[in-house]
C-alpha positions in Angstrom: 31.7 22.0 -40.8 34.3 19.4 -39.9 34.3 20.4 -36.2 30.5 20.3 -36.1 30.5 16.8 -37.7 33.1 15.6 -35.2 31.0 17.0 -32.3 27.9 15.3 -33.7 29.7 12.0 -34.0 31.1 12.4 -30.4 27.6 13.0 -29.1 26.2 10.0 -30.9 29.0 7.9 -29.4 28.1 9.0 -26.0 24.4 8.1 -26.5 25.4 4.7 -27.8 27.8 4.0 -24.9 25.3 5.3 -22.3 22.5 3.3 -23.8 24.7 0.1 -23.8 25.7 0.8 -20.3 22.1 1.2 -19.2 21.2 -2.0 -20.9 24.1 -4.0 -19.4 24.6 -2.5 -16.0 22.7 -4.4 -13.4 22.1 -2.6 -10.1 23.5 -4.5 -7.3 20.8 -3.3 -4.9 17.1 -2.3 -5.6 15.4 -0.4 -2.8 11.6 0.0 -2.9 10.1 2.5 -0.5 6.3 2.5 -0.2 5.1 5.6 1.6 1.7 5.7 3.3 -0.3 8.8 2.3 2.2 10.3 -0.1 0.5 12.6 -2.6 2.0 14.1 -5.8 0.5 17.6 -5.3 1.8 17.8 -1.7 5.3 16.9 -3.0 5.0 19.7 -5.5 3.8 22.2 -2.9 6.7 21.4 -0.5 9.4 21.5 -3.2 10.8 24.8 -1.9 11.1 23.5 1.7 13.9 21.0 1.1 17.3 22.5 0.0 18.8 19.0 0.1 17.8 15.5 1.1 16.2 12.4 -0.5 13.0 14.0 -1.8 15.1 16.9 -3.2 17.2 14.4 -5.1 14.1 12.6 -6.4 12.6 15.8 -7.5 15.7 16.9 -9.4 17.0 13.6 -10.8 14.3 10.8 -10.7 11.9 9.6 -13.4 8.5 10.8 -12.2 5.0 9.8 -13.1 1.6 9.3 -11.6 -0.5 6.2 -12.0 -4.1 5.3 -11.5 -5.3 1.9 -10.2 -7.8 0.0 -12.2 -9.5 -1.5 -9.1 -11.3 -0.1 -6.1 -8.9 1.0 -3.4 -9.9 0.6 0.3 -6.7 1.8 1.9 -5.5 -1.7 2.8 -3.0 -4.3 1.5 -4.8 -4.6 -1.8 -2.9 -1.7 -3.3 0.5 -3.0 -2.2 -0.2 -6.4 -3.6 -1.5 -4.9 -6.9 1.7 -2.9 -7.3 4.0 -5.8 -6.2 2.3 -8.4 -8.4 1.3 -6.5 -11.5 -2.2 -8.0 -11.2 -5.6 -6.9 -9.8 -7.4 -8.4 -6.8 -9.5 -10.5 -9.1 -6.2 -12.4 -9.8 -4.0 -12.0 -6.7 -6.8 -12.5 -4.2 -6.2 -9.7 -1.8 -9.4 -7.6 -2.0 -9.1 -5.9 1.4 -7.4 -6.4 4.7 -10.3 -8.6 5.8 -12.9 -11.0 4.3 -16.1 -12.6 5.3 -15.7 -16.4 6.0 -18.8 -18.4 5.1 -18.0 -21.3 7.3 -18.2 -19.4 10.6 -19.9 -16.2 9.3 -17.1 -14.1 10.9 -14.7 -11.5 9.6 -11.1 -12.7 9.3 -7.8 -11.1 8.4 -6.9 -11.8 4.8 -3.4 -12.9 5.8 -4.5 -15.0 8.7 -2.7 -18.4 8.7 -3.2 -20.7 11.7 -0.3 -22.9 10.5 2.2 -20.1 11.3 3.1 -18.4 14.6 4.3 -14.9 15.4 7.9 -14.3 16.5 7.7 -11.7 19.2 4.0 -11.2 18.7 0.7 -13.2 18.6 -0.1 -12.7 15.0 -0.7 -16.0 13.0 -0.1 -14.6 9.5 1.6 -15.3 6.2 1.5 -14.2 2.6 0.0 -17.5 1.3 -3.3 -15.7 0.5 -1.5 -13.9 -2.4 -2.2 -16.1 -5.4 0.1 -14.3 -7.9 3.8 -14.0 -8.3 5.1 -10.9 -6.7 8.0 -8.6 -7.3 10.2 -10.6 -4.8 9.2 -13.9 -6.4 10.2 -12.8 -9.9 13.4 -11.3 -8.4 14.2 -14.6 -6.8 13.5 -16.5 -10.0 15.8 -14.1 -11.9 18.7 -14.1 -9.4 18.5 -17.4 -7.5 18.8 -18.4 -3.9 21.9 -16.3 -3.2 20.0 -13.0 -3.6 19.1 -11.2 -0.4 15.5 -9.9 -0.1 14.4 -8.2 3.1 11.2 -6.2 3.9 10.9 -3.8 6.8 7.7 -2.0 7.7 5.4 -0.4 10.3 2.3 -2.5 9.5 2.2 -6.3 9.4 0.0 -6.6 6.3 1.9 -4.0 4.2 5.2 -5.6 5.2 3.9 -9.1 4.2 2.7 -7.7 0.9 6.1 -6.2 0.2 7.9 -9.3 1.2 5.8 -11.7 -0.9 6.5 -15.4 -0.8 10.2 -15.3 -1.5 11.8 -12.8 0.8 14.6 -14.1 3.1 12.4 -12.7 5.9 10.5 -9.6 6.9 9.9 -7.7 10.1 7.5 -5.0 11.2 7.5 -2.7 14.2 5.0 -3.5 16.9 4.4 0.0 18.3 2.6 -1.3 21.4 5.4 -3.6 22.5 8.0 -1.3 21.0 10.0 -4.0 19.3 10.5 -5.7 15.9 8.5 -8.8 15.2 7.9 -11.3 12.4 6.2 -14.6 11.4 7.6 -18.1 11.3 6.6 -18.3 7.6 10.0 -17.0 6.6 12.9 -19.4 7.3 15.3 -16.8 8.4 13.0 -15.6 11.2 13.8 -12.3 12.9 16.9 -10.6 11.4 19.8 -10.4 13.8 19.9 -6.6 13.2 16.3 -6.3 14.3 17.0 -8.4 17.4 19.9 -6.1 18.3 17.7 -3.1 18.0 15.2 -4.8 20.3 17.8 -5.4 23.0 20.4 -2.6 22.6 18.2 0.2 24.0 18.1 2.0 20.6 14.4 1.8 20.4 14.0 3.1 23.9 16.3 5.9 23.0 14.3 6.9 19.9 11.0 6.6 21.9 12.3 9.3 24.2 13.0 11.6 21.4 10.4 14.4 21.3 9.0 15.2 17.9 8.2 18.9 17.6 8.1 21.4 14.6 11.5 21.9 13.0 10.5 25.4 12.0 8.6 28.2 13.5 4.9 27.3 13.2 4.2 30.4 11.1 6.6 29.1 8.4 4.3 26.1 7.6 1.8 26.3 4.8 -1.2 24.6 6.6 -1.0 25.1 10.4 -4.3 24.8 12.1 -5.6 27.4 14.6 -4.8 24.9 17.4 -1.3 24.4 16.1 -0.7 28.1 16.0 -1.6 28.3 19.7 -0.1 25.0 20.8 2.5 23.5 18.3 2.4 19.7 18.0 4.6 17.7 20.3 4.9 13.9 20.4 7.1 11.5 22.3 7.2 7.8 21.6 5.8 6.1 18.5 2.2 7.3 18.6 0.8 4.1 17.0 3.7 4.0 14.5 2.7 7.1 12.6 5.4 9.6 13.6 8.6 10.9 12.2 10.5 8.8 14.6 9.2 5.5 13.1 10.5 6.4 9.7 13.9 6.9 11.2 13.7 3.5 12.9 12.8 1.8 9.6 15.7 3.6 7.8 18.2 2.6 10.5 17.2 -1.0 10.5 17.4 -1.1 6.7 21.0 0.1 6.8 21.9 -2.3 9.6 20.6 -5.3 7.6 22.4 -4.0 4.5 25.6 -4.0 6.5 25.0 -7.4 8.1 24.1 -9.1 4.9 26.4 -7.2 2.6 23.5 -6.3 0.4 24.7 -4.8 -2.9 28.3 -5.6 -2.3 28.7 -8.4 -4.8 27.6 -9.4 -8.3 24.4 -11.0 -7.2 21.6 -8.4 -7.0 19.8 -7.9 -3.7 16.6 -6.1 -2.7 15.3 -4.0 0.3 11.6 -3.2 0.6 10.6 -0.5 3.1 7.3 0.9 4.3 7.4 4.5 5.6 4.7 7.1 6.2 3.8 10.8 5.9 0.5 10.2 7.8 0.7 11.9 11.1 -1.1 10.6 14.3 -4.0 13.0 13.7 -4.2 12.8 9.9 -7.8 12.6 8.5 -6.8 12.6 4.8 -3.9 11.8 2.5 -3.7 15.4 1.5 -1.8 17.8 3.8 -4.1 19.6 6.2 -1.9 20.3 9.2 1.6 21.5 10.0 2.5 18.1 11.5 1.7 16.4 8.2 4.0 18.9 6.5 6.7 18.1 9.0 6.3 14.4 8.2 7.4 15.1 4.7 10.4 17.1 5.9 11.3 14.2 8.1 11.0 11.7 5.3 13.2 13.9 3.1 15.9 13.8 5.8 15.6 10.0 6.3 15.7 9.2 2.6 18.6 11.5 2.2 20.5 9.7 4.9 19.7 6.4 3.4 21.0 7.4 0.0 24.0 9.1 1.5 25.0 5.9 3.3 24.4 3.7 0.3 26.5 6.0 -1.9 29.3 5.5 0.6 28.9 1.8 1.1 28.2 0.3 -2.3 28.6 3.2 -4.7 26.1 5.6 -6.3 26.0 3.7 -9.6 25.2 0.4 -7.9 21.7 0.8 -6.7 18.3 2.1 -7.7 15.6 3.6 -5.6 11.9 3.4 -6.3 9.5 5.5 -4.1 5.8 5.0 -4.5 2.9 6.5 -2.6 0.2 4.3 -0.9 -3.3 5.8 -0.7 -4.7 5.2 2.8 -7.3 7.8 3.9 -8.4 9.5 0.7 -10.2 12.8 1.1 -12.0 13.7 4.3 -15.7 14.7 4.4 -14.9 18.3 5.2 -12.8 18.7 2.0 -15.5 17.0 -0.1 -18.1 19.2 1.3 -16.2 22.3 0.2 -16.5 21.2 -3.4 -20.2 20.4 -3.0 -19.9 16.6 -2.7 -20.4 15.7 0.9 -19.7 12.1 1.7 -22.4 9.8 3.0 -22.1 6.3 4.6 -23.9 3.2 3.3 -24.5 1.0 6.3 -23.9 -2.6 5.1 -25.2 -4.2 8.3 -28.5 -2.3 7.9 -28.7 -3.4 4.3 -28.1 -7.0 5.3 -30.9 -6.9 7.9 -33.4 -5.4 5.6 -32.6 -7.8 2.8 -33.0 -10.7 5.3 -36.4 -9.3 6.3 -37.4 -9.0 2.6 -36.5 -12.7 2.0 -38.4 -13.8 5.1 -41.5 -12.1 3.7 -41.0 -14.1 0.5 -39.9 -17.5 1.7 -40.6 -17.8 5.5 -39.1 -16.9 8.8 -35.6 -18.3 8.3 -32.0 -16.9 8.2 -31.6 -16.4 4.5 -28.6 -14.2 4.7 -25.3 -15.3 6.2 -23.9 -11.8 6.3 -22.5 -8.9 4.3 -19.1 -7.3 4.0 -17.6 -4.6 1.9 -19.8 -4.4 -1.2 -21.2 -8.0 -1.2 -24.1 -9.9 0.3 -23.6 -13.6 1.3 -26.6 -15.9 1.0 -27.3 -18.9 3.3 -26.7 -21.4 0.5 -27.1 -24.4 2.8 -30.6 -23.3 3.7 -31.5 -22.5 0.1 -30.4 -25.9 -1.0 -32.3 -27.6 1.8 -35.5 -25.8 0.8 -34.8 -26.8 -2.8 -35.0 -23.2 -4.0 -33.2 -21.6 -6.8 -30.0 -19.7 -5.8 -30.0 -17.9 -9.1 -33.6 -16.6 -8.6 -32.8 -15.4 -5.0 -29.6 -13.7 -6.2 -31.6 -11.7 -8.7 -34.3 -10.8 -6.2 -31.7 -9.5 -3.8 -29.9 -7.6 -6.5 -33.2 -5.9 -7.5 -34.0 -5.2 -3.9 -30.6 -3.5 -3.3 -31.2 -1.1 -6.2 -33.9 0.5 -4.1 -31.3 1.6 -1.4 -30.2 5.2 -1.4 -26.6 5.4 -2.6 -26.6 2.2 -4.5 -25.6 2.8 -8.1 -25.9 -0.7 -9.3 -26.0 -4.4 -8.3 -25.9 -7.9 -9.8 -25.3 -11.5 -8.9 -21.6 -12.0 -8.4 -21.3 -14.7 -11.2 -22.8 -12.2 -13.7 -20.4 -9.4 -13.0 -17.5 -10.8 -15.2 -19.9 -10.8 -18.1 -21.0 -7.2 -17.9 -19.7 -4.9 -20.5 -18.5 -1.3 -20.0 -16.2 0.5 -17.7 -16.7 2.8 -14.7 -17.5 1.5 -11.2 -18.7 -1.9 -12.3 -15.4 -2.5 -14.1 -13.5 -1.5 -11.0 -15.7 -3.8 -8.9 -15.1 -6.7 -11.3 -11.3 -6.2 -11.0 -11.6 -5.9 -7.2 -13.5 -9.2 -6.6 -11.9 -12.6 -6.2 -13.9 -15.8 -6.3 -12.4 -17.1 -3.1 -13.9 -14.2 -1.0 -16.7 -12.9 -3.2 -20.3 -12.9 -2.0 -23.4 -14.0 -3.9 -24.6 -10.5 -4.8 -22.4 -7.5 -5.3 -23.3 -3.8 -5.4 -21.5 -0.6 -6.2 -22.2 2.8 -4.7 -22.5 6.4 -6.0 -19.2 8.3 -5.9 -20.1 10.3 -2.7 -21.0 7.2 -0.7 -18.7 4.8 1.3 -19.6 1.5 2.8 -19.4 1.1 6.5 -19.4 -2.1 8.6 -20.2 -2.5 12.3 -21.8 0.9 12.8 -20.4 1.5 16.3 -16.8 1.1 15.2 -15.5 4.0 13.1 -12.3 2.1 12.3 -14.3 -0.3 10.2 -15.5 2.3 7.7 -14.2 1.5 4.3 -13.5 4.4 2.0 -13.9 3.5 -1.7 -11.9 5.5 -4.2 -9.8 5.3 -7.3 -6.8 7.5 -6.6 -3.6 8.4 -8.5 -0.3 7.1 -7.1 2.9 9.1 -7.3 6.0 7.2 -8.4 9.7 8.2 -8.5 12.5 6.0 -9.9 16.1 7.1 -9.3 19.2 5.4 -10.4 22.9 6.4 -10.0 23.7 4.5 -13.2 22.9 5.7 -16.7 19.7 4.2 -18.0 16.8 4.7 -20.4 13.4 5.6 -18.9 10.1 4.8 -20.5 7.5 7.3 -21.7 5.3 8.2 -18.8 2.2 7.1 -20.7 3.7 3.6 -20.8 3.9 3.2 -17.1 0.9 1.7 -15.2 0.3 0.4 -11.7 0.6 -3.1 -13.1 4.2 -3.0 -14.5 6.5 -2.1 -11.6 8.7 -5.1 -12.3 9.2 -4.1 -15.9 10.0 -0.5 -14.8 12.7 -1.7 -12.5 14.3 -4.4 -14.5 13.4 -4.1 -18.2 14.3 -0.5 -18.9 
């Protein structure tokens, strides 16, 4: 009995010590990796393929959960900003990568900023459209000016969303020009490590690397008939979505860590990275081809190398790694058709034209509609005021008219939406709209419909969905993790720094 009592006391002491250590130990470096297209079920399916590497370590040692987003997801920067700010688009202002501008009736990039210039590119962009504090802003407030915060990505909007307002700087890879670029918004400009990669020949060296299957094609789970006959082969960066690009991001992250001595002193630092498992021919976030499987295998290798280097440089107990998936493509129409729910497109331009014709029949041959985008109609308020008509009446008439369209589940004047009770699609719409970019009349579609703008340009099709996001949090230091039910897409900051 005495030995048993001593053993119990010893175990209790260990728990107390480890809990105290977890509470007091501050990781010197926090690394956030946002992965385009990562899906929890695909991670589970591929578990047996990696004997070692970063994904293997996450699978065995990390806190794991899956979160749903409360707002509508279009596959753009809105998801990144929601995760980084802990707020929905109704608050942070990023509803999609683009928005309809009433002043010139044109579509503009949500991060467009004419006061800034591109460094190495012609993009005039900044994160000023984000109206909420982000993860980097809170980190800066917590740790002061001496903290180093760097974001590295393969897409300008995702990289800006990761960097937020308070990063030292960020940079993204321009796959057409084959070099790293940034914006003048950040005082530090283009990191020296990025400039060295641009000029040292390393990018050219990687671009010549041929990406081919690392296993016999028959060993993959989902090779297509074409891949069985002609296994995939890519050289270069293929619009940034190849295994080589992930390697490039990983190498630059480690170069910046070395240059800036991130994680080497008592002041915590942060690295935020965008990587991808979407291959050049991917049609959905779920694995459908061998080349998509190979993207996961490559990511496993790159994350493993990143962790191995950080273990060596700053110590395994001095950093934490959060990996989160970013939904981009959703499910393709072929997959949906297999379960009896084929996807249909709702043509926003056609709806705008018909609504305009309807209002002409009521009020005369004038341009009563300025335009439409996403799931909103924009009235010509100037004309309505000139004619001394009621905006409220016309909003309701347009709302009633839209209900007659095939695929429209509901509609209402935009100013009424916040007052509606209940959940479902109208609740997601409410959380997805921001007054700075919202139209006059909003509508929501049936589940098997997606909105499409500019009919002749397939890249402008907007897929509406409410997906689940996989999340993995690994730490080399002892720490307490929360219950999975307590983790939502809106409390990433608390997950990283309050547990």
